[in-house]
C-alpha positions as CSV (number, residue, x, y, z in Angstrom):
1,L,31.1,19.5,19.1
2,S,28.6,18.7,16.4
3,T,31.6,17.9,14.2
4,Y,32.3,15.0,16.6
5,K,28.7,13.8,16.4
6,I,27.7,15.3,19.7
7,K,24.0,16.1,19.4
8,T,23.4,19.8,20.0
9,P,20.4,22.1,19.2
10,R,20.6,23.8,15.8
11,F,21.9,27.3,16.3
12,R,23.0,30.6,14.9
13,V,25.2,33.4,16.3
14,F,24.2,37.0,15.8
15,S,27.2,39.3,16.2
16,S,25.4,42.6,15.7
17,I,22.0,44.1,15.8
18,C,20.6,43.6,12.3
19,T,17.5,44.5,10.4
20,S,16.9,40.9,9.2
21,T,16.7,37.9,11.5
22,R,15.7,35.5,8.8
23,T,16.9,32.1,9.8
24,N,16.3,28.5,9.1
25,L,16.0,27.7,12.8
26,K,12.7,26.2,13.8
27,F,10.8,28.2,16.4
28,P,10.6,28.4,19.4
29,V,14.2,29.6,19.8
30,I,16.0,30.4,23.1
31,V,18.3,33.5,23.0
32,K,21.2,34.2,25.3
33,P,24.6,36.0,25.4
34,N,27.3,33.8,23.9
35,A,29.9,34.3,26.6
36,E,28.3,34.8,30.0
37,G,27.7,32.6,33.0
38,S,25.1,31.9,35.8
39,S,22.3,32.4,33.3
40,K,23.1,36.2,32.9
41,G,21.1,37.5,30.0
42,I,18.5,34.7,30.3
43,S,15.5,36.4,31.7
44,D,12.1,34.9,32.4
45,V,11.3,35.9,28.7
46,A,14.1,34.3,26.7
47,V,12.3,32.2,24.2
48,A,11.1,33.7,20.9
49,E,8.2,32.2,18.9
50,N,8.6,34.2,15.8
51,A,11.1,36.5,13.9
52,E,9.8,39.7,15.6
53,E,10.3,38.3,19.1
54,L,13.7,37.0,18.0
55,R,14.8,40.4,16.8
56,F,13.7,42.0,20.1
57,L,15.7,39.5,22.2
58,I,18.8,39.9,20.1
59,E,18.7,43.7,20.3
60,K,18.1,43.5,24.1
61,N,21.0,41.2,24.8
62,I,23.5,42.9,22.5
63,S,22.6,46.3,23.9
64,A,23.0,45.0,27.5
65,Y,26.1,42.8,27.1
66,G,27.9,44.2,24.0
67,E,28.8,40.7,22.7
68,P,27.4,38.2,20.2
69,V,24.1,36.4,20.9
70,L,23.5,32.7,20.6
71,A,20.1,31.6,19.3
72,E,19.2,27.9,19.6
73,E,16.2,25.8,18.8
74,F,14.5,25.3,22.2
75,I,14.6,21.7,23.4
76,Q,11.4,21.0,25.3
77,G,12.1,18.3,28.0
78,R,13.9,17.4,31.1
79,E,17.1,19.2,32.3
80,F,20.3,17.5,33.7
81,T,23.8,18.5,34.7
82,V,26.9,16.3,35.1
83,A,29.9,17.1,37.3
84,I,33.4,15.9,36.4
85,V,36.7,16.1,38.3
86,G,40.2,14.9,37.5
87,N,42.4,14.5,34.4
88,G,43.3,11.6,32.1
89,N,42.6,8.1,33.4
90,E,41.8,9.5,36.8
91,T,38.8,11.5,35.6
92,V,35.7,10.9,37.7
93,I,32.2,11.5,36.2
94,F,29.4,11.8,38.8
95,P,25.9,10.6,38.1
96,P,23.6,13.2,36.5
97,M,21.6,15.5,38.6
98,E,18.1,16.5,37.3
99,I,16.8,20.0,37.8
100,K,13.0,19.6,38.3
101,Y,10.8,22.7,37.9
102,K,8.2,23.0,40.6
103,K,5.8,25.1,38.5
104,R,4.1,22.7,36.1
105,G,2.2,23.7,33.1
106,Q,4.5,26.5,32.0
107,K,5.0,26.8,28.3
108,Y,8.8,27.0,28.6
109,N,10.8,25.9,31.7
110,I,14.2,27.5,31.6
111,Y,17.0,27.7,34.2
112,S,16.9,31.5,34.1
113,Y,18.8,34.0,36.1
114,S,15.9,34.7,38.5
115,V,15.3,30.9,38.9
116,K,18.9,30.3,39.8
117,K,18.9,33.3,42.2
118,N,15.8,32.0,44.0
119,Y,16.1,28.3,43.2
120,K,14.4,27.1,46.4
121,D,11.2,28.6,45.2
122,Y,11.4,27.3,41.6
123,V,13.3,24.0,41.4
124,D,14.1,20.7,43.1
125,Y,17.2,18.7,42.5
126,T,17.4,14.9,42.2
127,C,20.8,13.2,42.3
128,P,21.3,10.6,41.1
129,A,18.6,11.4,38.5
130,E,15.7,9.0,38.3
131,I,16.6,7.6,34.9
132,D,17.4,4.1,33.7
133,K,21.1,2.9,33.7
134,T,21.3,2.9,30.0
135,L,20.4,6.6,29.8
136,E,22.6,7.5,32.7
137,K,25.6,5.8,31.0
138,K,24.9,7.6,27.7
139,M,24.8,10.9,29.5
140,K,28.0,10.2,31.4
141,D,29.8,9.0,28.3
142,M,28.8,12.1,26.4
143,A,30.0,14.3,29.3
144,G,33.4,12.5,29.3
145,K,33.8,12.8,25.6
146,I,33.0,16.5,25.6
147,Y,35.4,17.1,28.5
148,R,38.2,15.4,26.6
149,L,37.4,17.0,23.2
150,L,37.4,20.6,24.7
151,E,40.6,19.8,26.6
152,C,39.1,20.8,29.9
153,R,41.2,20.3,33.0
154,D,40.7,19.5,36.7
155,F,36.9,19.9,36.8
156,S,33.8,21.0,34.8
157,R,30.0,20.8,34.8
158,I,28.1,19.9,31.6
159,D,24.4,20.6,31.0
160,F,22.0,18.5,28.9
161,R,18.4,18.4,27.9
162,L,16.5,15.2,27.3
163,S,13.9,15.9,24.6
164,E,10.4,14.6,24.7
165,E,11.4,12.1,22.0
166,G,14.2,10.7,24.3
167,E,17.2,12.3,22.6
168,V,20.0,13.7,24.8
169,Y,21.2,17.2,23.7
170,F,24.4,18.9,24.9
171,I,23.5,22.5,26.0
172,E,26.7,23.9,27.4
173,I,29.8,23.2,29.4
174,N,30.9,25.2,32.4
175,P,34.7,24.8,32.4
176,L,34.9,26.9,35.6
177,P,31.6,26.2,37.4
178,G,30.4,28.1,40.4
179,L,31.4,26.7,43.8
180,A,29.3,28.7,46.2
181,P,28.4,26.4,49.1
182,G,24.7,25.7,49.4
183,Y,24.0,27.4,46.1
184,S,26.0,26.3,43.1
185,D,25.1,23.1,41.3
186,Y,28.6,21.5,41.4
187,P,29.0,21.3,45.2
188,M,25.3,20.1,45.4
189,I,26.2,17.2,43.1
190,T,29.3,16.2,45.2
191,Q,27.3,16.5,48.4
192,F,24.6,14.2,47.0
193,N,27.4,11.8,46.4
194,G,28.7,11.9,50.0
195,I,31.5,14.4,49.5
196,G,31.5,17.5,51.8
197,Y,32.3,21.0,50.7
198,T,35.8,21.1,52.0
199,D,36.7,17.8,50.5
200,T,35.2,18.9,47.2
201,I,37.5,21.9,47.1
202,K,40.5,19.7,48.0
203,M,39.5,17.2,45.3
204,I,39.6,19.9,42.7
205,L,42.8,21.5,43.9
206,N,44.5,18.1,44.1
207,S,43.6,17.4,40.5
208,A,45.4,20.6,39.5
209,L,48.4,20.1,41.8
210,K,48.9,16.6,40.5
211,R,48.8,17.9,36.9
212,Y,51.6,20.3,37.8
213,G,53.6,17.7,39.7
214,I,53.1,19.5,43.0
215,K,52.5,17.7,46.3
216,E,48.8,17.2,46.9
217,L,46.9,18.4,50.0
218,N,46.1,16.0,52.7
């Protein structure tokens, strides 16, 4: 996406455990498996402040998941996620939802596996996010552009970080986001926007059915 001028954190992919982790990335760096979901592999200690810590986290993740590891410069700031549904001209982009961390003063607030699993203890959600309309439009426009460029279909959820300098960074896209009622971010966003769980599922299914030329559900 960076080739299309979408701002992303600087990164490097480590495909194997190596003796050297010399990198031009600026610490701190967040480390995570390159192809997992639901924050698997992102423990409460997932941010490296130096090369030694980076090597430890790379070895830990490769040993546990047997896949390449993504290391990204950590973006300190606020966290948002944007839900999208539909295809082509009928694509709908919902207002951003902010994930607010209850515990203030922590060095690194990250949406880790344990935070997601016990989200009521760690985070609050605000949707629409309390941001000005210019920033909301920028985030929604970025989400729509990413959705189109990656040729996603029917629905997706896209995560952003707003840096302390006010820059919006794309973090990742969930092309098949979780839909667990009362737990997953996607149905939370639609519920905040007045769409119940059953209607959310129908909305997604109808996007796919219409794309295939099949009669939509009532």
